[in-house]
PDB file as gemmi writes it, atoms N, CA and C in Angstrom:
CRYST1    1.000    1.000    1.000  90.00  90.00  90.00 P 1                      
ATOM      1  N   MET A   1     -64.646 136.462  45.101  1.00  0.00           N  
ATOM      2  CA  MET A   1     -65.610 135.258  45.096  1.00  0.00           C  
ATOM      3  C   MET A   1     -66.057 135.577  46.686  1.00  0.00           C  
ATOM      4  N   GLU A   2     -66.983 135.537  46.842  1.00  0.00           N  
ATOM      5  CA  GLU A   2     -67.685 135.794  48.217  1.00  0.00           C  
ATOM      6  C   GLU A   2     -68.291 134.533  48.756  1.00  0.00           C  
ATOM      7  N   VAL A   3     -67.969 134.142  49.919  1.00  0.00           N  
ATOM      8  CA  VAL A   3     -68.459 132.774  50.292  1.00  0.00           C  
ATOM      9  C   VAL A   3     -69.510 132.793  51.525  1.00  0.00           C  
ATOM     10  N   THR A   4     -70.436 132.137  51.476  1.00  0.00           N  
ATOM     11  CA  THR A   4     -71.484 132.376  52.494  1.00  0.00           C  
ATOM     12  C   THR A   4     -71.467 131.583  53.496  1.00  0.00           C  
ATOM     13  N   LYS A   5     -71.832 131.764  55.152  1.00  0.00           N  
ATOM     14  CA  LYS A   5     -71.905 131.374  56.008  1.00  0.00           C  
ATOM     15  C   LYS A   5     -71.934 129.763  55.705  1.00  0.00           C  
ATOM     16  N   VAL A   6     -72.934 129.288  54.873  1.00  0.00           N  
ATOM     17  CA  VAL A   6     -73.532 127.727  54.717  1.00  0.00           C  
ATOM     18  C   VAL A   6     -72.277 127.224  53.818  1.00  0.00           C  
ATOM     19  N   GLU A   7     -71.726 127.765  53.116  1.00  0.00           N  
ATOM     20  CA  GLU A   7     -70.899 127.325  52.108  1.00  0.00           C  
ATOM     21  C   GLU A   7     -69.649 126.925  53.144  1.00  0.00           C  
ATOM     22  N   LEU A   8     -69.218 127.939  53.562  1.00  0.00           N  
ATOM     23  CA  LEU A   8     -67.745 127.692  54.725  1.00  0.00           C  
ATOM     24  C   LEU A   8     -67.511 126.180  55.035  1.00  0.00           C  
ATOM     25  N   PRO A   9     -68.380 125.781  55.932  1.00  0.00           N  
ATOM     26  CA  PRO A   9     -68.184 124.611  56.364  1.00  0.00           C  
ATOM     27  C   PRO A   9     -67.686 123.655  55.153  1.00  0.00           C  
ATOM     28  N   LYS A  10     -68.518 123.464  54.063  1.00  0.00           N  
ATOM     29  CA  LYS A  10     -68.473 122.417  53.248  1.00  0.00           C  
ATOM     30  C   LYS A  10     -67.120 122.739  52.472  1.00  0.00           C  
ATOM     31  N   LEU A  11     -66.747 123.994  52.165  1.00  0.00           N  
ATOM     32  CA  LEU A  11     -65.287 124.334  51.606  1.00  0.00           C  
ATOM     33  C   LEU A  11     -64.194 123.770  52.798  1.00  0.00           C  
ATOM     34  N   LEU A  12     -64.505 123.742  53.833  1.00  0.00           N  
ATOM     35  CA  LEU A  12     -63.363 123.678  54.947  1.00  0.00           C  
ATOM     36  C   LEU A  12     -63.366 122.204  54.986  1.00  0.00           C  
ATOM     37  N   ASP A  13     -64.269 121.120  54.760  1.00  0.00           N  
ATOM     38  CA  ASP A  13     -64.380 119.991  54.507  1.00  0.00           C  
ATOM     39  C   ASP A  13     -63.557 119.117  53.469  1.00  0.00           C  
ATOM     40  N   ILE A  14     -63.975 119.986  52.080  1.00  0.00           N  
ATOM     41  CA  ILE A  14     -63.158 120.100  50.889  1.00  0.00           C  
ATOM     42  C   ILE A  14     -61.787 119.980  51.088  1.00  0.00           C  
ATOM     43  N   THR A  15     -61.504 121.001  51.539  1.00  0.00           N  
ATOM     44  CA  THR A  15     -59.902 121.603  51.962  1.00  0.00           C  
ATOM     45  C   THR A  15     -59.330 120.584  52.822  1.00  0.00           C  
ATOM     46  N   GLN A  16     -60.087 120.048  53.847  1.00  0.00           N  
ATOM     47  CA  GLN A  16     -59.142 119.371  54.752  1.00  0.00           C  
ATOM     48  C   GLN A  16     -59.159 117.589  54.146  1.00  0.00           C  
ATOM     49  N   THR A  17     -60.243 117.362  53.319  1.00  0.00           N  
ATOM     50  CA  THR A  17     -60.072 116.150  52.616  1.00  0.00           C  
ATOM     51  C   THR A  17     -58.935 116.097  51.415  1.00  0.00           C  
ATOM     52  N   GLU A  18     -58.644 117.361  50.790  1.00  0.00           N  
ATOM     53  CA  GLU A  18     -57.589 117.389  49.676  1.00  0.00           C  
ATOM     54  C   GLU A  18     -56.218 117.277  50.610  1.00  0.00           C  
ATOM     55  N   ILE A  19     -56.341 118.261  51.593  1.00  0.00           N  
ATOM     56  CA  ILE A  19     -54.631 118.249  52.398  1.00  0.00           C  
ATOM     57  C   ILE A  19     -54.758 116.850  52.790  1.00  0.00           C  
ATOM     58  N   GLN A  20     -55.430 116.062  53.540  1.00  0.00           N  
ATOM     59  CA  GLN A  20     -55.183 114.729  53.885  1.00  0.00           C  
ATOM     60  C   GLN A  20     -54.930 113.666  52.685  1.00  0.00           C  
ATOM     61  N   GLY A  21     -55.437 113.840  51.439  1.00  0.00           N  
ATOM     62  CA  GLY A  21     -54.849 113.117  50.185  1.00  0.00           C  
ATOM     63  C   GLY A  21     -53.769 113.571  49.833  1.00  0.00           C  
ATOM     64  N   LEU A  22     -53.095 115.109  49.871  1.00  0.00           N  
ATOM     65  CA  LEU A  22     -51.798 115.218  49.678  1.00  0.00           C  
ATOM     66  C   LEU A  22     -50.624 114.678  51.001  1.00  0.00           C  
ATOM     67  N   LEU A  23     -51.295 114.613  52.205  1.00  0.00           N  
ATOM     68  CA  LEU A  23     -50.669 114.309  53.019  1.00  0.00           C  
ATOM     69  C   LEU A  23     -50.148 112.860  52.737  1.00  0.00           C  
ATOM     70  N   THR A  24     -50.978 111.909  52.426  1.00  0.00           N  
ATOM     71  CA  THR A  24     -50.970 110.588  52.295  1.00  0.00           C  
ATOM     72  C   THR A  24     -49.959 110.196  51.163  1.00  0.00           C  
ATOM     73  N   SER A  25     -50.104 110.998  49.859  1.00  0.00           N  
ATOM     74  CA  SER A  25     -49.163 110.988  49.035  1.00  0.00           C  
ATOM     75  C   SER A  25     -47.813 111.070  49.240  1.00  0.00           C  
ATOM     76  N   THR A  26     -47.644 112.354  50.056  1.00  0.00           N  
ATOM     77  CA  THR A  26     -46.506 112.570  50.442  1.00  0.00           C  
ATOM     78  C   THR A  26     -45.587 111.807  51.206  1.00  0.00           C  
ATOM     79  N   GLN A  27     -46.500 110.771  52.177  1.00  0.00           N  
ATOM     80  CA  GLN A  27     -45.858 109.939  53.184  1.00  0.00           C  
ATOM     81  C   GLN A  27     -45.499 108.592  52.166  1.00  0.00           C  
ATOM     82  N   GLY A  28     -46.413 108.496  51.422  1.00  0.00           N  
ATOM     83  CA  GLY A  28     -46.137 107.219  50.321  1.00  0.00           C  
ATOM     84  C   GLY A  28     -44.807 107.770  49.346  1.00  0.00           C  
ATOM     85  N   LEU A  29     -44.764 108.708  48.705  1.00  0.00           N  
ATOM     86  CA  LEU A  29     -43.528 109.316  48.196  1.00  0.00           C  
ATOM     87  C   LEU A  29     -42.025 109.086  48.966  1.00  0.00           C  
ATOM     88  N   SER A  30     -42.360 109.646  50.240  1.00  0.00           N  
ATOM     89  CA  SER A  30     -41.194 109.603  51.342  1.00  0.00           C  
ATOM     90  C   SER A  30     -40.841 107.979  51.355  1.00  0.00           C  
ATOM     91  N   SER A  31     -41.842 107.444  51.872  1.00  0.00           N  
ATOM     92  CA  SER A  31     -41.473 105.884  51.880  1.00  0.00           C  
ATOM     93  C   SER A  31     -40.834 105.315  50.387  1.00  0.00           C  
ATOM     94  N   ARG A  32     -41.235 105.691  49.442  1.00  0.00           N  
ATOM     95  CA  ARG A  32     -40.352 104.906  48.199  1.00  0.00           C  
ATOM     96  C   ARG A  32     -39.003 105.832  48.190  1.00  0.00           C  
ATOM     97  N   ARG A  33     -39.126 106.951  48.476  1.00  0.00           N  
ATOM     98  CA  ARG A  33     -37.669 107.742  48.620  1.00  0.00           C  
ATOM     99  C   ARG A  33     -36.708 106.865  49.061  1.00  0.00           C  
ATOM    100  N   PHE A  34     -37.260 106.542  50.564  1.00  0.00           N  
ATOM    101  CA  PHE A  34     -36.412 106.081  51.691  1.00  0.00           C  
ATOM    102  C   PHE A  34     -35.915 104.615  50.986  1.00  0.00           C  
ATOM    103  N   GLY A  35     -36.970 103.997  50.464  1.00  0.00           N  
ATOM    104  CA  GLY A  35     -36.430 102.304  49.869  1.00  0.00           C  
ATOM    105  C   GLY A  35     -35.612 102.700  48.434  1.00  0.00           C  
ATOM    106  N   LEU A  36     -35.795 103.751  47.650  1.00  0.00           N  
ATOM    107  CA  LEU A  36     -34.644 103.793  46.763  1.00  0.00           C  
ATOM    108  C   LEU A  36     -33.628 104.451  47.036  1.00  0.00           C  
ATOM    109  N   VAL A  37     -33.394 104.929  48.129  1.00  0.00           N  
ATOM    110  CA  VAL A  37     -31.784 105.339  48.853  1.00  0.00           C  
ATOM    111  C   VAL A  37     -31.488 104.023  49.211  1.00  0.00           C  
ATOM    112  N   ASP A  38     -32.252 103.150  49.976  1.00  0.00           N  
ATOM    113  CA  ASP A  38     -31.377 101.683  50.438  1.00  0.00           C  
ATOM    114  C   ASP A  38     -30.938 101.044  49.373  1.00  0.00           C  
ATOM    115  N   LYS A  39     -31.803 101.221  48.440  1.00  0.00           N  
ATOM    116  CA  LYS A  39     -31.541 100.191  47.113  1.00  0.00           C  
ATOM    117  C   LYS A  39     -30.063 100.700  46.557  1.00  0.00           C  
ATOM    118  N   LEU A  40     -30.450 102.028  46.207  1.00  0.00           N  
ATOM    119  CA  LEU A  40     -28.946 102.529  45.786  1.00  0.00           C  
ATOM    120  C   LEU A  40     -28.139 102.613  46.840  1.00  0.00           C  
ATOM    121  N   SER A  41     -27.991 102.463  47.996  1.00  0.00           N  
ATOM    122  CA  SER A  41     -26.641 102.083  49.037  1.00  0.00           C  
ATOM    123  C   SER A  41     -26.044 100.846  48.675  1.00  0.00           C  
ATOM    124  N   ARG A  42     -27.341  99.845  48.532  1.00  0.00           N  
ATOM    125  CA  ARG A  42     -26.758  98.504  48.450  1.00  0.00           C  
ATOM    126  C   ARG A  42     -25.836  98.351  46.798  1.00  0.00           C  
ATOM    127  N   LEU A  43     -26.368  99.038  46.143  1.00  0.00           N  
ATOM    128  CA  LEU A  43     -25.981  98.894  44.772  1.00  0.00           C  
ATOM    129  C   LEU A  43     -24.512  99.596  44.666  1.00  0.00           C  
ATOM    130  N   ILE A  44     -24.295 100.716  45.641  1.00  0.00           N  
ATOM    131  CA  ILE A  44     -22.709 101.270  45.570  1.00  0.00           C  
ATOM    132  C   ILE A  44     -22.164 100.523  46.505  1.00  0.00           C  
ATOM    133  N   VAL A  45     -22.511  99.588  47.488  1.00  0.00           N  
ATOM    134  CA  VAL A  45     -21.610  98.863  48.254  1.00  0.00           C  
ATOM    135  C   VAL A  45     -21.223  97.585  47.368  1.00  0.00           C  
ATOM    136  N   ASP A  46     -22.166  96.951  46.417  1.00  0.00           N  
ATOM    137  CA  ASP A  46     -21.837  96.073  45.458  1.00  0.00           C  
ATOM    138  C   ASP A  46     -20.826  96.460  44.566  1.00  0.00           C  
ATOM    139  N   LEU A  47     -21.027  97.483  44.079  1.00  0.00           N  
ATOM    140  CA  LEU A  47     -19.850  98.101  43.187  1.00  0.00           C  
ATOM    141  C   LEU A  47     -18.425  98.332  43.649  1.00  0.00           C  
ATOM    142  N   ASN A  48     -18.373  98.701  44.793  1.00  0.00           N  
ATOM    143  CA  ASN A  48     -17.358  99.068  45.432  1.00  0.00           C  
ATOM    144  C   ASN A  48     -16.566  97.982  46.219  1.00  0.00           C  
ATOM    145  N   SER A  49     -17.362  96.834  46.411  1.00  0.00           N  
ATOM    146  CA  SER A  49     -16.845  95.837  47.201  1.00  0.00           C  
ATOM    147  C   SER A  49     -15.914  95.076  46.402  1.00  0.00           C  
ATOM    148  N   ASP A  50     -14.982  94.140  46.851  1.00  0.00           N  
ATOM    149  CA  ASP A  50     -14.017  93.416  46.425  1.00  0.00           C  
ATOM    150  C   ASP A  50     -15.122  92.118  45.677  1.00  0.00           C  
ATOM    151  N   ALA A  51     -15.017  91.976  44.441  1.00  0.00           N  
ATOM    152  CA  ALA A  51     -15.574  90.719  43.639  1.00  0.00           C  
ATOM    153  C   ALA A  51     -14.686  89.588  43.948  1.00  0.00           C  
ATOM    154  N   GLU A  52     -15.426  88.275  44.251  1.00  0.00           N  
ATOM    155  CA  GLU A  52     -14.901  87.156  44.937  1.00  0.00           C  
ATOM    156  C   GLU A  52     -14.224  86.314  43.710  1.00  0.00           C  
ATOM    157  N   GLY A  53     -12.941  86.103  44.155  1.00  0.00           N  
ATOM    158  CA  GLY A  53     -12.021  85.629  43.268  1.00  0.00           C  
ATOM    159  C   GLY A  53     -11.405  86.196  42.052  1.00  0.00           C  
ATOM    160  N   GLU A  54     -12.083  87.565  42.036  1.00  0.00           N  
ATOM    161  CA  GLU A  54     -11.641  88.575  40.969  1.00  0.00           C  
ATOM    162  C   GLU A  54     -10.604  89.690  41.269  1.00  0.00           C  
ATOM    163  N   LYS A  55      -9.886  89.935  40.406  1.00  0.00           N  
ATOM    164  CA  LYS A  55      -8.882  91.153  40.625  1.00  0.00           C  
ATOM    165  C   LYS A  55      -9.664  92.332  40.445  1.00  0.00           C  
ATOM    166  N   GLY A  56      -9.834  93.380  41.582  1.00  0.00           N  
ATOM    167  CA  GLY A  56     -10.457  94.605  41.531  1.00  0.00           C  
ATOM    168  C   GLY A  56     -11.971  94.720  41.779  1.00  0.00           C  
ATOM    169  N   THR A  57     -12.454  96.026  41.831  1.00  0.00           N  
ATOM    170  CA  THR A  57     -13.895  95.846  41.882  1.00  0.00           C  
ATOM    171  C   THR A  57     -14.648  95.716  40.961  1.00  0.00           C  
ATOM    172  N   ILE A  58     -15.793  95.609  40.921  1.00  0.00           N  
ATOM    173  CA  ILE A  58     -16.819  95.383  39.861  1.00  0.00           C  
ATOM    174  C   ILE A  58     -16.750  96.998  39.214  1.00  0.00           C  
ATOM    175  N   LEU A  59     -16.616  97.900  39.616  1.00  0.00           N  
ATOM    176  CA  LEU A  59     -16.844  99.355  39.018  1.00  0.00           C  
ATOM    177  C   LEU A  59     -15.337  99.328  38.438  1.00  0.00           C  
ATOM    178  N   GLU A  60     -14.361  98.958  39.098  1.00  0.00           N  
ATOM    179  CA  GLU A  60     -12.742  99.205  38.104  1.00  0.00           C  
ATOM    180  C   GLU A  60     -12.747  98.214  37.292  1.00  0.00           C  
ATOM    181  N   ARG A  61     -13.429  97.034  37.200  1.00  0.00           N  
ATOM    182  CA  ARG A  61     -13.428  96.285  35.940  1.00  0.00           C  
ATOM    183  C   ARG A  61     -14.541  96.757  34.910  1.00  0.00           C  
ATOM    184  N   LEU A  62     -15.496  97.443  35.302  1.00  0.00           N  
ATOM    185  CA  LEU A  62     -16.335  98.022  34.333  1.00  0.00           C  
ATOM    186  C   LEU A  62     -15.548  99.168  33.664  1.00  0.00           C  
ATOM    187  N   GLU A  63     -14.922 100.088  34.346  1.00  0.00           N  
ATOM    188  CA  GLU A  63     -13.948 101.172  33.864  1.00  0.00           C  
ATOM    189  C   GLU A  63     -13.310 100.480  32.843  1.00  0.00           C  
ATOM    190  N   GLY A  64     -12.343  99.497  33.135  1.00  0.00           N  
ATOM    191  CA  GLY A  64     -11.275  98.926  32.466  1.00  0.00           C  
ATOM    192  C   GLY A  64     -12.317  98.442  31.083  1.00  0.00           C  
ATOM    193  N   LEU A  65     -13.145  98.038  31.112  1.00  0.00           N  
ATOM    194  CA  LEU A  65     -13.937  97.570  29.807  1.00  0.00           C  
ATOM    195  C   LEU A  65     -14.316  98.510  29.351  1.00  0.00           C  
ATOM    196  N   GLN A  66     -14.791  99.430  29.788  1.00  0.00           N  
ATOM    197  CA  GLN A  66     -15.030 100.882  28.911  1.00  0.00           C  
ATOM    198  C   GLN A  66     -14.040 101.265  28.230  1.00  0.00           C  
ATOM    199  N   ASP A  67     -12.853 101.399  28.852  1.00  0.00           N  
ATOM    200  CA  ASP A  67     -11.529 101.841  28.469  1.00  0.00           C  
ATOM    201  C   ASP A  67     -11.234 101.113  26.920  1.00  0.00           C  
ATOM    202  N   GLU A  68     -11.240  99.690  27.256  1.00  0.00           N  
ATOM    203  CA  GLU A  68     -11.194  98.907  26.074  1.00  0.00           C  
ATOM    204  C   GLU A  68     -11.814  99.277  24.813  1.00  0.00           C  
ATOM    205  N   LEU A  69     -13.318  99.078  25.327  1.00  0.00           N  
ATOM    206  CA  LEU A  69     -14.272  99.393  24.384  1.00  0.00           C  
ATOM    207  C   LEU A  69     -13.748 100.759  23.346  1.00  0.00           C  
ATOM    208  N   THR A  70     -13.393 101.757  24.163  1.00  0.00           N  
ATOM    209  CA  THR A  70     -13.126 103.040  23.427  1.00  0.00           C  
ATOM    210  C   THR A  70     -11.637 103.054  22.648  1.00  0.00           C  
ATOM    211  N   ARG A  71     -11.031 101.922  23.133  1.00  0.00           N  
ATOM    212  CA  ARG A  71      -9.890 101.683  22.297  1.00  0.00           C  
ATOM    213  C   ARG A  71     -10.019 100.972  21.074  1.00  0.00           C  
ATOM    214  N   LEU A  72     -11.171  99.930  21.176  1.00  0.00           N  
ATOM    215  CA  LEU A  72     -11.422  99.383  20.085  1.00  0.00           C  
ATOM    216  C   LEU A  72     -12.367  99.783  18.918  1.00  0.00           C  
ATOM    217  N   GLU A  73     -12.979 100.742  19.298  1.00  0.00           N  
ATOM    218  CA  GLU A  73     -13.793 102.012  18.528  1.00  0.00           C  
ATOM    219  C   GLU A  73     -12.927 102.800  17.885  1.00  0.00           C  
ATOM    220  N   VAL A  74     -11.714 103.077  18.374  1.00  0.00           N  
ATOM    221  CA  VAL A  74     -10.857 104.049  17.648  1.00  0.00           C  
ATOM    222  C   VAL A  74     -10.239 103.276  16.429  1.00  0.00           C  
ATOM    223  N   SER A  75      -9.916 101.866  16.900  1.00  0.00           N  
ATOM    224  CA  SER A  75      -9.461 101.186  15.996  1.00  0.00           C  
ATOM    225  C   SER A  75     -10.152 100.748  14.943  1.00  0.00           C  
ATOM    226  N   HIS A  76     -11.490 100.681  15.354  1.00  0.00           N  
ATOM    227  CA  HIS A  76     -12.595 100.554  14.176  1.00  0.00           C  
ATOM    228  C   HIS A  76     -12.483 101.497  13.232  1.00  0.00           C  
ATOM    229  N   GLY A  77     -12.390 102.854  13.687  1.00  0.00           N  
ATOM    230  CA  GLY A  77     -12.634 104.226  12.928  1.00  0.00           C  
ATOM    231  C   GLY A  77     -11.333 104.185  12.059  1.00  0.00           C  
ATOM    232  N   TRP A  78     -10.061 103.644  12.662  1.00  0.00           N  
ATOM    233  CA  TRP A  78      -8.786 103.678  11.583  1.00  0.00           C  
ATOM    234  C   TRP A  78      -9.150 102.558  10.450  1.00  0.00           C  
ATOM    235  N   ILE A  79      -9.601 101.649  10.756  1.00  0.00           N  
ATOM    236  CA  ILE A  79      -9.844 100.160   9.787  1.00  0.00           C  
ATOM    237  C   ILE A  79     -10.530 100.790   8.673  1.00  0.00           C  
ATOM    238  N   GLU A  80     -11.509 101.564   9.049  1.00  0.00           N  
ATOM    239  CA  GLU A  80     -12.745 101.846   8.003  1.00  0.00           C  
ATOM    240  C   GLU A  80     -11.902 103.091   7.241  1.00  0.00           C  
ATOM    241  N   VAL A  81     -10.934 104.061   7.559  1.00  0.00           N  
ATOM    242  CA  VAL A  81     -10.222 105.019   6.609  1.00  0.00           C  
ATOM    243  C   VAL A  81      -9.232 103.974   6.161  1.00  0.00           C  
ATOM    244  N   VAL A  82      -8.451 103.248   6.605  1.00  0.00           N  
ATOM    245  CA  VAL A  82      -7.686 102.482   5.691  1.00  0.00           C  
ATOM    246  C   VAL A  82      -8.432 101.564   4.495  1.00  0.00           C  
ATOM    247  N   GLU A  83      -9.413 101.193   4.820  1.00  0.00           N  
ATOM    248  CA  GLU A  83     -10.641 100.328   3.704  1.00  0.00           C  
ATOM    249  C   GLU A  83     -10.762 101.465   2.695  1.00  0.00           C  
ATOM    250  N   ARG A  84     -11.214 102.470   3.099  1.00  0.00           N  
ATOM    251  CA  ARG A  84     -11.591 103.742   2.048  1.00  0.00           C  
ATOM    252  C   ARG A  84     -10.489 103.964   1.337  1.00  0.00           C  
ATOM    253  N   ILE A  85      -9.225 104.090   1.633  1.00  0.00           N  
ATOM    254  CA  ILE A  85      -8.222 104.355   1.299  1.00  0.00           C  
ATOM    255  C   ILE A  85      -7.972 103.427   0.141  1.00  0.00           C  
ATOM    256  N   VAL A  86      -8.115 102.134   0.463  1.00  0.00           N  
ATOM    257  CA  VAL A  86      -7.558 101.014  -0.534  1.00  0.00           C  
ATOM    258  C   VAL A  86      -8.601 100.948  -1.569  1.00  0.00           C  
ATOM    259  N   ILE A  87      -9.812 101.288  -1.190  1.00  0.00           N  
ATOM    260  CA  ILE A  87     -10.692 101.384  -2.209  1.00  0.00           C  
ATOM    261  C   ILE A  87     -10.416 101.986  -3.452  1.00  0.00           C  
ATOM    262  N   LEU A  88      -9.901 103.231  -2.731  1.00  0.00           N  
ATOM    263  CA  LEU A  88     -10.013 104.621  -3.645  1.00  0.00           C  
ATOM    264  C   LEU A  88      -8.462 104.543  -4.418  1.00  0.00           C  
ATOM    265  N   SER A  89      -7.705 103.700  -3.859  1.00  0.00           N  
ATOM    266  CA  SER A  89      -6.449 103.790  -4.908  1.00  0.00           C  
ATOM    267  C   SER A  89      -6.271 102.664  -6.016  1.00  0.00           C  
TER     268      SER A  89                                                      
END                                                                             
């Protein structure tokens, strides 16, 4: 594609405008990234800090609840097996 001398300034203006738009977009995304990093940092601090009047951190309590849920799901599975055995016998 051959560009004439008349078209070149117009193409340069278009390119400059597009580059400026990309730069603005990049700056906006960078600001959002830093905002998200700050929010994530606050969440991590909240999860790792001691809960008022509670034993252990919020994260530790969530892990304990997850373990308990897993045990209950296993128990539920065994109960279903026993029910089927009773029905079949």
